[in-house]
Structures are given as C-alpha cells and as structure tokens.
C-alpha positions, 0 to 999 in steps of 0.5 A: 773671425768673420772670414773664417766663419763665412768660409765654413758656411760657404764650404758646408753649403757647397759654394766652393769658390766663395769658400776659397776666397773666404779661407784665403782672406782668413789665412792672410788677415786673421789671427795666428790661431785661425790661419792654420785652420783656414789653410787646412780648409783651403787645402781640402778644397784644393785636394777635392778639386784635384789642384794638388800643387796648391793643396800641398802648399796649403797643407804644409802651411797648416802642418806647423800648427800643433792642433791641426798638424795631424790632419794636415799631415794626413792630407799632405800624405794623401795629396802626395800619394795622389800625385804618384 
C-alpha cells in the first residue's frame, strides 16, 4: 500500500504530478482492493485538470468496485456533463 499512501500524501499537499505518478503505480501494482480507490484518485486529478478523456477512463475503471462505485458513477457523470 505504499504507493497509495504516497499518492494520498502528495494529493493532499497539492503535488499533483507526484500524486498522479503514485496513483498510477498503485493502480498497476497494488492489490485488487486498492486499485479501484487509486483509480478514483487518479480520475479526480484528471477531472480537476480538465483532462476529461483520461478522467472518463479512470472513473470507468473504478466503477466496477462496489465500495467506490457510487463515487465513480458520480464522477463519471460530471465528466460526461462537462464534455457536453
């Protein structure tokens, strides 16, 4: 869980590039329980930066998780709405 913990720390500190890299690492290498949560954090960064195509992909990745599904569905909806 080290990558995910680093991602949270970077994200809360406003270090978005470092958070993005750590979230990506967590999505790719962490256990299946952490990957959807990390994908959600990654999607939030993308959406905040207006990177809507990337946000959509990451929200869809997080959507399969039962615990994160509601947040991912909301994020996906706002992303699609922002696209028009």
